[in-house]
BATOR-123560 format. One record per residue: x, y negated, z negated of N, C-alpha, C in turn; residue in three letters; residue number from 1. Coordinates in pm, 1 decimal. Layout:
<sites>
(site (X,Y,Z),(X,Y,Z),(X,Y,Z),"ala",NUM)
...
</sites>
This chain:
<sites>
(site (12637.0,-428.7,22181.6),(12744.6,-381.7,22268.9),(12784.3,-242.3,22225.3),"ser",1)
(site (12866.8,-176.7,22303.0),(12907.3,-40.7,22269.9),(13057.8,-26.4,22288.6),"arg",2)
(site (13111.6,72.0,22223.9),(13255.0,98.6,22233.0),(13273.4,249.2,22240.9),"gln",3)
(site (13349.2,295.6,22338.5),(13368.4,439.0,22357.6),(13509.9,479.3,22318.2),"phe",4)
(site (13520.5,580.2,22232.3),(13650.6,641.6,22203.7),(13636.0,790.9,22232.4),"val",5)
(site (13733.3,852.3,22300.3),(13717.0,989.9,22346.9),(13721.8,1096.6,22237.6),"pro",6)
(site (13787.9,1068.5,22124.9),(13796.6,1169.1,22018.5),(13835.6,1100.3,21888.3),"asp",7)
(site (13851.8,1181.7,21783.9),(13883.3,1128.0,21651.8),(14033.3,1120.0,21627.7),"ala",8)
(site (14109.0,1092.6,21731.6),(14253.0,1072.5,21716.0),(14280.4,946.5,21633.4),"gly",9)
(site (14395.5,943.3,21567.7),(14426.7,835.0,21476.0),(14422.4,698.1,21543.0),"gln",10)
(site (14477.4,688.0,21663.7),(14479.2,559.6,21733.7),(14337.7,513.9,21768.0),"gln",11)
(site (14252.9,609.3,21811.9),(14114.0,575.7,21844.6),(14037.8,529.6,21721.0),"asn",12)
(site (14059.6,598.6,21608.4),(13989.0,562.2,21486.0),(14031.8,423.9,21436.2),"leu",13)
(site (14159.3,392.4,21450.1),(14205.7,260.8,21408.0),(14143.1,151.0,21493.4),"glu",14)
(site (14128.6,178.8,21622.2),(14063.9,83.6,21713.6),(13919.3,59.7,21670.9),"glu",15)
(site (13850.9,169.5,21636.0),(13711.5,159.6,21593.2),(13700.1,91.0,21457.1),"leu",16)
(site (13797.2,119.6,21368.5),(13796.5,59.6,21235.9),(13806.5,-93.8,21244.2),"arg",17)
(site (13889.1,-141.8,21337.1),(13905.4,-286.9,21354.3),(13775.0,-352.5,21401.1),"arg",18)
(site (13702.9,-281.6,21486.8),(13574.5,-334.6,21534.0),(13473.7,-342.6,21420.4),"thr",19)
(site (13462.2,-234.1,21342.8),(13363.7,-229.3,21233.7),(13398.9,-330.3,21124.7),"ile",20)
(site (13529.7,-355.5,21106.0),(13574.5,-448.4,21001.6),(13525.4,-590.7,21025.6),"ala",21)
(site (13482.2,-621.3,21147.7),(13431.5,-755.4,21177.8),(13300.9,-783.7,21103.8),"lys",22)
(site (13231.4,-676.4,21062.1),(13106.1,-694.4,20987.0),(13096.5,-586.3,20879.6),"asp",23)
(site (13162.4,-605.5,20765.2),(13162.8,-502.7,20660.4),(13026.5,-479.7,20595.6),"pro",24)
(site (12929.7,-569.7,20622.1),(12795.9,-551.0,20564.6),(12702.7,-471.3,20656.8),"lys",25)
(site (12747.8,-445.4,20778.8),(12662.8,-370.7,20872.8),(12656.6,-223.8,20831.1),"ala",26)
(site (12536.4,-165.9,20821.4),(12527.0,-23.9,20785.9),(12572.8,64.7,20902.4),"pro",27)
(site (12620.0,183.6,20868.7),(12670.3,276.9,20969.3),(12586.4,405.2,20965.5),"val",28)
(site (12541.4,449.1,21082.3),(12471.2,576.9,21095.8),(12551.9,669.1,21185.0),"ser",29)
(site (12549.4,797.4,21153.6),(12619.0,897.5,21235.6),(12513.7,980.2,21309.1),"met",30)
(site (12517.5,975.3,21441.8),(12419.5,1047.6,21523.3),(12493.2,1155.9,21600.9),"ile",31)
(site (12457.3,1281.7,21576.9),(12532.7,1396.0,21629.9),(12454.4,1466.0,21740.7),"val",32)
(site (12525.8,1501.0,21847.6),(12464.9,1579.1,21956.0),(12572.0,1672.8,22011.2),"asp",33)
(site (12587.5,1788.7,21949.3),(12690.2,1883.9,21992.5),(12634.1,2026.2,21995.8),"asn",34)
(site (12719.9,2121.9,22030.9),(12676.8,2261.5,22042.8),(12666.5,2330.6,21906.8),"met",35)
(site (12732.5,2274.4,21804.6),(12747.2,2343.8,21676.3),(12627.1,2320.7,21585.0),"asp",36)
(site (12507.1,2344.0,21637.9),(12384.0,2326.7,21561.4),(12297.6,2451.7,21574.5),"gln",37)
(site (12226.5,2486.1,21468.6),(12134.5,2600.4,21470.0),(11995.3,2552.2,21430.7),"ser",38)
(site (11894.9,2599.2,21505.6),(11754.8,2566.6,21478.1),(11676.8,2697.2,21470.4),"tyr",39)
(site (11612.9,2723.3,21356.4),(11538.4,2848.4,21338.1),(11399.8,2814.8,21284.9),"val",40)
(site (11296.9,2849.8,21363.9),(11160.1,2825.0,21318.5),(11119.0,2935.2,21220.6),"gln",41)
(site (11055.7,2895.1,21109.7),(11020.5,2988.9,21004.6),(10879.7,2962.7,20954.2),"gln",42)
(site (10825.6,3064.4,20887.0),(10693.6,3053.4,20824.0),(10707.7,3090.8,20677.3),"thr",43)
(site (10640.9,3016.2,20591.1),(10642.5,3044.6,20448.2),(10500.6,3072.3,20399.6),"leu",44)
(site (10487.6,3152.0,20294.9),(10353.4,3182.4,20241.5),(10284.7,3058.1,20187.1),"pro",45)
(site (10153.2,3065.8,20165.9),(10073.3,2947.3,20128.3),(10089.9,2906.9,19982.6),"pro",46)
(site (10209.6,2861.1,19946.9),(10231.7,2809.4,19811.7),(10183.3,2664.7,19805.9),"val",47)
(site (10188.5,2604.9,19689.4),(10143.5,2466.1,19675.7),(10242.9,2371.4,19742.0),"ser",48)
(site (10196.9,2250.6,19771.3),(10282.6,2149.8,19834.8),(10401.2,2114.1,19745.0),"ala",49)
(site (10384.8,2128.6,19614.6),(10492.3,2097.9,19520.1),(10602.7,2204.0,19525.0),"met",50)
(site (10567.5,2327.2,19563.5),(10662.8,2439.0,19557.3),(10732.3,2468.5,19689.6),"ser",51)
(site (10676.7,2421.5,19801.8),(10730.3,2460.1,19932.4),(10873.4,2410.9,19951.4),"val",52)
(site (10907.4,2294.0,19896.6),(11043.4,2241.1,19909.3),(11147.1,2333.0,19847.4),"gly",53)
(site (11114.5,2391.9,19731.0),(11207.4,2483.6,19664.3),(11228.8,2610.7,19746.8),"lys",54)
(site (11119.6,2661.2,19807.6),(11131.3,2781.0,19891.6),(11218.3,2754.4,20013.5),"leu",55)
(site (11200.2,2637.4,20074.9),(11280.6,2601.4,20192.3),(11428.6,2594.1,20154.8),"ile",56)
(site (11458.9,2532.0,20041.8),(11598.9,2521.4,19998.4),(11659.3,2659.6,19977.5),"lys",57)
(site (11581.3,2751.1,19918.3),(11630.7,2887.6,19897.2),(11662.2,2956.1,20030.0),"arg",58)
(site (11574.7,2937.8,20129.1),(11596.9,2996.6,20261.5),(11722.6,2939.4,20325.9),"arg",59)
(site (11739.3,2808.1,20316.2),(11856.9,2742.4,20375.1),(11985.6,2796.1,20312.3),"leu",60)
(site (11987.4,2808.5,20179.7),(12106.3,2859.1,20110.3),(12133.8,3004.9,20144.6),"asp",61)
(site (12027.1,3081.1,20168.6),(12043.7,3223.4,20199.8),(12091.6,3246.3,20342.3),"arg",62)
(site (12038.3,3169.4,20436.6),(12061.2,3199.1,20578.8),(12177.2,3122.5,20641.4),"asp",63)
(site (12227.3,3018.8,20575.2),(12337.5,2940.3,20632.3),(12454.2,2934.2,20534.9),"phe",64)
(site (12573.5,2904.2,20589.4),(12694.8,2901.2,20509.6),(12696.4,2785.1,20411.5),"gly",65)
(site (12771.7,2802.2,20303.7),(12778.2,2699.0,20199.7),(12846.1,2572.2,20250.2),"ser",66)
(site (12927.5,2584.5,20357.1),(12998.6,2468.9,20410.0),(12919.2,2395.2,20518.2),"asn",67)
(site (12806.6,2454.1,20561.9),(12723.5,2390.0,20663.8),(12648.5,2270.6,20605.0),"asp",68)
(site (12622.4,2171.9,20690.7),(12531.1,2063.2,20654.1),(12393.1,2108.5,20698.9),"ile",69)
(site (12299.9,2120.5,20606.8),(12172.8,2184.5,20641.6),(12052.5,2109.6,20585.9),"lys",70)
(site (11940.6,2131.9,20651.5),(11815.9,2069.5,20609.3),(11700.5,2135.0,20683.4),"gly",71)
(site (11582.0,2078.9,20670.1),(11464.4,2138.9,20733.7),(11365.3,2030.9,20773.3),"ala",72)
(site (11291.9,2058.6,20880.8),(11182.5,1971.4,20924.8),(11052.3,2046.8,20899.5),"val",73)
(site (10968.2,1993.1,20814.6),(10840.2,2055.6,20784.8),(10740.6,2018.1,20894.2),"leu",74)
(site (10691.5,2118.8,20966.9),(10603.5,2093.3,21081.0),(10457.3,2080.3,21040.5),"leu",75)
(site (10422.7,2137.4,20924.7),(10283.6,2130.7,20882.0),(10233.6,2265.0,20833.9),"gly",76)
(site (10105.1,2271.9,20815.8),(10042.7,2390.6,20758.4),(9932.2,2441.0,20849.4),"arg",77)
(site (9921.5,2574.4,20859.2),(9813.1,2633.1,20939.3),(9678.4,2590.7,20880.3),"glu",78)
(site (9584.8,2561.0,20969.8),(9454.0,2515.2,20922.6),(9357.8,2630.8,20897.5),"lys",79)
(site (9392.8,2750.1,20948.9),(9305.6,2866.6,20929.9),(9386.4,2981.4,20870.0),"thr",80)
(site (9316.3,3092.5,20841.0),(9383.3,3211.0,20788.0),(9441.7,3186.3,20650.2),"gly",81)
(site (9566.5,3232.2,20630.6),(9631.3,3219.7,20499.7),(9681.4,3078.6,20471.9),"arg",82)
(site (9680.6,2992.7,20575.9),(9731.3,2856.0,20564.6),(9879.9,2853.1,20528.1),"lys",83)
(site (9957.9,2930.1,20606.0),(10102.8,2933.5,20586.8),(10165.6,2799.6,20623.9),"asp",84)
(site (10288.2,2776.6,20572.9),(10366.1,2658.0,20606.1),(10459.0,2688.7,20722.4),"trp",85)
(site (10469.2,2596.9,20817.8),(10561.4,2611.9,20930.1),(10671.4,2506.1,20920.3),"asn",86)
(site (10795.0,2548.3,20941.6),(10906.2,2453.6,20935.0),(11022.1,2503.0,21021.3),"phe",87)
(site (11117.0,2415.7,21048.5),(11236.9,2451.2,21124.0),(11358.0,2429.5,21034.4),"ile",88)
(site (11436.3,2536.0,21017.7),(11562.3,2524.2,20944.9),(11670.1,2476.4,21041.3),"met",89)
(site (11752.1,2382.7,20994.9),(11855.0,2324.5,21080.8),(11989.0,2327.4,21008.1),"ile",90)
(site (12093.3,2372.2,21076.6),(12227.6,2372.2,21018.1),(12325.0,2310.4,21117.2),"ala",91)
(site (12413.8,2228.7,21065.4),(12518.2,2164.0,21143.7),(12652.1,2213.9,21091.7),"leu",92)
(site (12725.7,2282.2,21177.7),(12853.9,2338.9,21136.1),(12955.5,2228.0,21108.9),"glu",93)
(site (13021.3,2237.8,20995.7),(13119.6,2135.9,20958.2),(13253.9,2171.0,21023.2),"arg",94)
(site (13264.6,2140.9,21151.1),(13386.1,2170.6,21226.4),(13496.3,2071.0,21188.0),"thr",95)
(site (13622.5,2101.1,21221.2),(13730.0,2004.4,21194.7),(13705.3,1868.4,21259.5),"pro",96)
(site (13647.1,1868.9,21380.9),(13617.3,1742.4,21450.0),(13513.0,1661.4,21373.9),"gln",97)
(site (13406.8,1729.2,21329.7),(13302.2,1659.9,21253.9),(13356.6,1609.7,21120.0),"leu",98)
(site (13439.0,1691.9,21055.4),(13498.5,1652.9,20927.1),(13584.3,1527.6,20941.7),"thr",99)
(site (13658.2,1518.9,21053.0),(13742.6,1400.9,21076.9),(13657.6,1274.5,21086.5),"ala",100)
(site (13543.5,1285.0,21154.3),(13455.1,1168.8,21166.6),(13390.6,1133.5,21032.3),"trp",101)
(site (13351.4,1233.9,20956.7),(13290.9,1208.6,20825.7),(13389.8,1141.0,20731.7),"leu",102)
(site (13513.9,1191.6,20731.4),(13617.2,1131.5,20646.1),(13639.7,984.8,20683.7),"asp",103)
(site (13639.9,958.6,20815.3),(13658.5,821.1,20863.1),(13546.6,730.3,20813.2),"phe",104)
(site (13422.3,776.9,20824.4),(13307.7,695.2,20784.4),(13307.2,670.6,20634.0),"ile",105)
(site (13341.7,773.9,20556.4),(13338.4,761.6,20411.0),(13444.6,663.5,20358.6),"met",106)
(site (13547.8,640.2,20437.4),(13652.7,546.6,20395.6),(13615.6,400.4,20424.5),"glu",107)
(site (13511.2,378.1,20502.8),(13471.5,241.9,20538.7),(13401.1,172.8,20422.5),"leu",108)
(site (13413.0,41.6,20412.0),(13339.1,-30.3,20307.9),(13190.0,-43.2,20340.9),"pro",109)
(site (13153.8,-16.4,20463.7),(13014.2,-31.0,20506.9),(12923.8,74.0,20441.4),"asn",110)
(site (12798.9,37.7,20422.4),(12700.4,130.9,20366.5),(12670.6,239.9,20469.6),"arg",111)
(site (12668.2,364.8,20425.8),(12644.7,479.1,20514.9),(12497.4,516.2,20510.6),"phe",112)
(site (12430.3,505.7,20624.4),(12286.9,535.0,20631.4),(12256.5,684.4,20633.4),"his",113)
(site (12351.2,766.3,20682.1),(12327.4,910.5,20684.6),(12358.5,973.8,20818.6),"gly",114)
(site (12342.7,1106.2,20823.1),(12369.3,1184.4,20943.6),(12236.0,1215.3,21011.5),"ile",115)
(site (12229.3,1189.1,21141.1),(12107.1,1214.8,21217.9),(12141.0,1303.2,21337.7),"his",116)
(site (12045.5,1383.9,21382.1),(12063.8,1469.2,21498.8),(11974.4,1418.8,21611.8),"leu",117)
(site (12030.3,1408.2,21731.8),(11953.8,1359.1,21847.0),(11826.0,1440.7,21866.1),"val",118)
(site (11836.1,1572.2,21848.8),(11719.3,1659.6,21871.0),(11603.3,1623.0,21779.4),"ser",119)
(site (11631.9,1599.3,21652.5),(11526.6,1566.8,21555.8),(11475.8,1424.8,21579.0),"val",120)
(site (11568.0,1332.5,21607.5),(11528.9,1192.7,21631.4),(11448.2,1178.7,21760.2),"glu",121)
(site (11449.2,1282.6,21846.2),(11371.9,1276.3,21971.2),(11223.6,1253.3,21944.7),"ala",122)
(site (11174.6,1300.0,21829.3),(11034.0,1274.8,21795.0),(11006.2,1124.5,21794.5),"glu",123)
(site (11096.0,1047.7,21729.8),(11081.0,902.9,21722.3),(11107.5,838.9,21858.1),"met",124)
(site (11210.1,889.6,21929.7),(11244.8,833.0,22060.0),(11128.5,843.7,22158.4),"leu",125)
(site (11062.3,959.4,22159.2),(10949.5,979.6,22251.4),(10834.7,885.9,22217.2),"val",126)
(site (10806.5,870.2,22086.7),(10699.3,777.8,22047.0),(10732.6,635.0,22090.8),"arg",127)
(site (10859.6,596.1,22075.9),(10901.2,461.4,22116.0),(10888.8,443.3,22266.9),"thr",128)
(site (10929.0,545.9,22343.0),(10917.3,539.1,22488.9),(10771.4,526.3,22531.8),"leu",129)
(site (10684.1,601.4,22465.2),(10542.2,596.7,22501.0),(10483.2,458.5,22472.2),"glu",130)
(site (10524.2,398.4,22361.2),(10476.8,262.6,22331.1),(10525.7,164.5,22437.3),"arg",131)
(site (10653.2,181.6,22479.0),(10709.6,92.9,22580.7),(10637.0,107.9,22714.1),"ala",132)
(site (10585.7,228.5,22740.3),(10512.7,254.6,22864.1),(10365.0,216.9,22853.7),"leu",133)
(site (10323.5,173.6,22734.3),(10184.0,133.4,22715.6),(10088.8,249.3,22698.1),"gly",134)
(site (10139.1,365.8,22657.9),(10052.7,482.3,22637.3),(9989.4,473.1,22498.6),"ile",135)
(site (9856.8,476.9,22487.0),(9791.7,469.0,22355.7),(9835.5,583.6,22264.3),"pro",136)
(site (9826.9,561.2,22133.2),(9873.7,660.7,22036.8),(9794.3,790.1,22042.9),"lys",137)
(site (9663.5,780.3,22052.3),(9577.1,897.8,22041.6),(9499.5,922.9,22170.7),"glu",138)
(site (9475.4,1051.5,22196.7),(9383.0,1089.6,22302.3),(9437.1,1086.2,22443.4),"gly",139)
(site (9566.6,1057.7,22462.1),(9622.3,1055.8,22597.1),(9749.7,1137.9,22600.0),"thr",140)
(site (9789.5,1174.2,22720.6),(9913.1,1250.7,22734.8),(9892.2,1397.2,22702.1),"gly",141)
(site (9993.6,1476.6,22735.7),(9986.8,1620.3,22714.2),(10024.2,1655.6,22570.5),"ala",142)
(site (9975.8,1770.7,22526.5),(10010.3,1821.8,22393.7),(10159.1,1856.7,22387.0),"gln",143)
(site (10213.2,1902.5,22501.3),(10353.9,1941.4,22510.2),(10433.8,1830.4,22578.9),"trp",144)
(site (10549.3,1797.3,22521.8),(10635.5,1694.4,22579.6),(10778.2,1748.1,22589.3),"lys",145)
(site (10845.0,1712.4,22698.5),(10979.4,1762.6,22728.8),(11071.4,1641.5,22742.8),"phe",146)
(site (11164.0,1627.0,22648.5),(11254.6,1512.5,22648.0),(11394.3,1559.4,22689.9),"phe",147)
(site (11452.5,1491.7,22789.0),(11586.3,1526.6,22836.4),(11675.2,1402.8,22826.0),"val",148)
(site (11791.3,1417.9,22763.4),(11885.3,1306.6,22752.9),(12023.7,1355.0,22795.1),"ser",149)
(site (12106.8,1259.4,22835.9),(12242.6,1293.0,22879.8),(12344.0,1232.3,22784.6),"his",150)
(site (12427.2,1315.6,22728.1),(12536.7,1272.3,22641.8),(12664.2,1271.7,22724.5),"asn",151)
(site (12735.9,1160.2,22723.0),(12854.1,1143.3,22808.5),(12955.4,1257.2,22793.5),"lys",152)
(site (12973.7,1306.2,22670.9),(13074.6,1410.5,22649.3),(13013.9,1546.1,22614.6),"val",153)
(site (12882.3,1550.1,22586.0),(12822.7,1675.9,22541.5),(12751.1,1753.1,22650.2),"gly",154)
(site (12665.5,1685.0,22724.6),(12586.6,1754.7,22826.1),(12444.8,1703.6,22828.0),"gly",155)
(site (12352.6,1789.4,22873.3),(12211.7,1752.2,22886.1),(12131.8,1816.0,22772.9),"phe",156)
(site (12084.9,1731.7,22681.8),(12006.8,1778.4,22567.9),(11860.4,1789.3,22607.1),"arg",157)
(site (11800.1,1904.7,22581.1),(11658.1,1925.8,22607.8),(11586.6,1946.2,22474.0),"gln",158)
(site (11478.9,1871.7,22455.0),(11399.3,1885.2,22332.9),(11252.9,1903.6,22372.3),"val",159)
(site (11189.8,2005.3,22318.1),(11048.5,2031.6,22344.8),(10967.7,1995.4,22220.3),"val",160)
(site (10867.9,1910.3,22240.1),(10779.9,1869.5,22130.5),(10639.3,1923.4,22154.9),"leu",161)
(site (10576.0,1963.7,22046.8),(10434.5,2002.2,22054.5),(10359.0,1921.3,21950.4),"arg",162)
(site (10257.7,1848.1,21995.9),(10183.6,1757.5,21907.1),(10278.0,1663.0,21834.1),"asn",163)
(site (10381.6,1618.1,21906.8),(10473.0,1519.3,21851.8),(10581.4,1573.4,21761.8),"gly",164)
(site (10587.1,1706.4,21739.7),(10687.5,1764.8,21651.5),(10780.4,1856.7,21730.3),"arg",165)
(site (10908.1,1857.8,21692.5),(11007.8,1939.2,21760.3),(10982.2,2087.8,21733.7),"ile",166)
(site (10983.0,2168.4,21839.0),(10972.3,2312.6,21818.9),(11085.5,2388.6,21887.9),"ile",167)
(site (11159.9,2321.0,21976.5),(11268.4,2390.5,22046.4),(11367.2,2288.5,22100.7),"phe",168)
(site (11495.8,2324.9,22100.1),(11597.3,2238.8,22160.4),(11714.9,2323.3,22206.8),"thr",169)
(site (11780.4,2276.5,22310.4),(11903.5,2340.0,22355.9),(11988.3,2235.4,22429.6),"arg",170)
(site (12119.9,2262.1,22433.4),(12213.2,2172.1,22500.3),(12273.5,2245.1,22619.0),"leu",171)
(site (12252.4,2191.8,22739.6),(12306.6,2252.2,22861.7),(12435.7,2181.3,22900.4),"ala",172)
(site (12539.7,2257.9,22922.3),(12668.3,2199.3,22959.0),(12663.5,2147.7,23102.2),"gln",173)
(site (12719.5,2030.2,23129.5),(12719.4,1977.6,23266.1),(12816.4,2053.4,23355.7),"pro",174)
(site (12784.8,2059.0,23483.3),(12874.1,2124.0,23579.0),(12991.8,2033.3,23611.9),"leu",175)
(site (13106.7,2094.9,23632.0),(13225.9,2017.1,23672.0),(13222.7,1997.8,23823.0),"ala",176)
(site (13125.8,1920.1,23868.5),(13104.6,1899.4,24011.6),(13066.7,1753.8,24034.6),"asp",177)
(site (13123.6,1691.6,24132.9),(13096.0,1550.4,24160.9),(12975.7,1531.2,24252.9),"ala",178)
(site (12926.9,1639.8,24312.7),(12814.6,1631.0,24406.2),(12684.7,1607.4,24329.1),"asn",179)
(site (12618.9,1494.4,24357.6),(12498.9,1459.0,24282.8),(12385.3,1560.0,24303.2),"thr",180)
(site (12375.1,1616.5,24424.3),(12268.5,1713.7,24450.7),(12290.2,1841.1,24370.5),"glu",181)
(site (12415.4,1882.0,24355.8),(12446.5,2001.9,24277.2),(12412.7,1978.1,24130.2),"val",182)
(site (12448.4,1858.7,24079.4),(12419.6,1824.8,23939.8),(12268.5,1821.2,23916.1),"ile",183)
(site (12195.2,1756.0,24008.2),(12049.0,1746.9,23996.1),(11985.5,1886.0,24001.0),"ala",184)
(site (12036.7,1971.7,24089.6),(11985.2,2108.1,24099.8),(12009.1,2186.6,23972.3),"gly",185)
(site (12125.2,2164.7,23910.4),(12156.9,2232.5,23785.1),(12062.8,2188.3,23673.2),"asn",186)
(site (12036.8,2056.0,23665.3),(11944.4,2004.4,23563.2),(11805.7,2064.1,23583.4),"ile",187)
(site (11761.3,2066.2,23710.3),(11629.0,2120.9,23740.4),(11619.3,2267.2,23699.0),"glu",188)
(site (11722.7,2345.8,23730.3),(11721.7,2488.6,23697.6),(11719.7,2510.5,23547.2),"gln",189)
(site (11797.4,2429.7,23474.5),(11799.8,2440.4,23328.1),(11662.6,2408.8,23268.8),"glu",190)
(site (11596.2,2306.2,23324.1),(11463.8,2268.9,23274.7),(11360.5,2376.7,23305.0),"met",191)
(site (11368.1,2434.8,23425.1),(11274.8,2542.3,23461.2),(11292.6,2663.5,23369.7),"leu",192)
(site (11418.4,2693.1,23334.9),(11445.5,2805.2,23243.7),(11384.3,2778.1,23106.7),"ser",193)
(site (11395.9,2652.6,23061.8),(11338.3,2616.6,22932.0),(11186.4,2626.5,22935.6),"thr",194)
(site (11124.4,2582.0,23046.0),(10978.1,2589.0,23057.4),(10931.5,2734.9,23055.8),"ile",195)
(site (11008.6,2824.8,23118.0),(10974.3,2967.8,23113.5),(10978.4,3018.1,22969.7),"glu",196)
(site (11080.1,2974.2,22895.9),(11090.9,3016.6,22755.7),(10975.4,2960.9,22672.4),"tyr",197)
(site (10931.2,2839.4,22705.6),(10822.1,2777.0,22630.8),(10695.1,2861.4,22633.5),"met",198)
(site (10677.8,2941.2,22738.2),(10558.4,3026.2,22746.7),(10554.3,3126.7,22632.3),"lys",199)
(site (10672.3,3162.2,22579.3),(10675.7,3251.2,22463.1),(10629.1,3179.2,22337.0),"arg",200)
(site (10631.2,3047.6,22341.0),(10588.6,2966.9,22226.7),(10443.9,2921.9,22243.5),"leu",201)
(site (10368.8,2995.1,22326.6),(10225.0,2973.7,22353.5),(10196.5,2855.6,22446.1),"ser",202)
(site (10299.3,2809.7,22519.9),(10276.0,2702.4,22617.0),(10198.7,2756.6,22737.2),"tyr",203)
(site (10094.2,2684.5,22777.0),(10014.1,2719.0,22894.3),(10029.9,2605.7,22996.7),"asn",204)
(site (10090.6,2634.6,23114.9),(10113.3,2528.3,23215.7),(9987.3,2451.3,23252.5),"pro",205)
(site (9869.4,2514.7,23240.7),(9745.2,2447.6,23277.6),(9709.1,2334.0,23181.9),"gln",206)
(site (9769.4,2332.1,23062.5),(9738.8,2226.5,22965.9),(9819.9,2099.5,22994.3),"thr",207)
(site (9917.7,2109.4,23083.0),(9994.3,1991.5,23120.6),(10124.1,1977.8,23040.6),"gly",208)
(site (10217.3,1899.6,23096.7),(10345.7,1877.1,23032.7),(10395.9,1738.5,23069.5),"leu",209)
(site (10425.3,1657.4,22969.0),(10483.3,1524.8,22992.2),(10635.4,1536.3,22982.1),"asp",210)
(site (10705.9,1485.3,23082.9),(10851.6,1491.3,23082.9),(10906.6,1349.3,23075.0),"val",211)
</sites>
C-alpha cells in the first residue's frame, strides 16, 4: 500500500511515523527525484582499477560542495586508445527540505537502507520492465533507451541509457494545465528536445531507440 504526505511538516511526519511504527523491523529506503541534482560525465586517465576510486573521490571533493551528498557511477573503460575510464559524477544538494526528511528517517528505529536517486535506479527499472515484457537479455532491443516517469509532485523525469548505463537525465516541470492534449503535447516536445540533445552524445536515429 502507499501513503502520500505533501511535505515534511510536523503533522505529516507524525502521521507517517505512526504508520512506520507498525513494523519497526521493516527497512527504510529514501528515493529522491527532485531538481536539486547535478550529473557531470567525466573521463579519467588509464590508471589501475585499484586507483580509479581515489581519483573519482578527489574529483567529487573538488567539484562539489562539502555539504552536498555526492557519489559517482562508473560507466566502464574505453576498449581502444588510452583506455580511459568513463564515469558520471552525481551531487544531491542538501536542501532544508531534504535535511528535514533525513533527520526524520535517522530518528526511526528501522534500519536505513540508504539514499537512492530515481535517475540512477532507472538502469534497474528498465531491466525489470524488459524482463516483464519478455525481452531477452542479450541481442535484442536498441542500444539507446529512453525512460520517462512521472513524479506526482516533481514532474516528468527523463533518463537516457546507452548499453544499459545512464548517460543523461533531466527533470521537466509539468504544465499547470488541466487539458490532457496540452499536457501530452508538452511531454512530447520535452522528449523531442532531449532526443535532439542526444545527437551530441553520438546518438544516431538510424540505430533505433526504445522508449
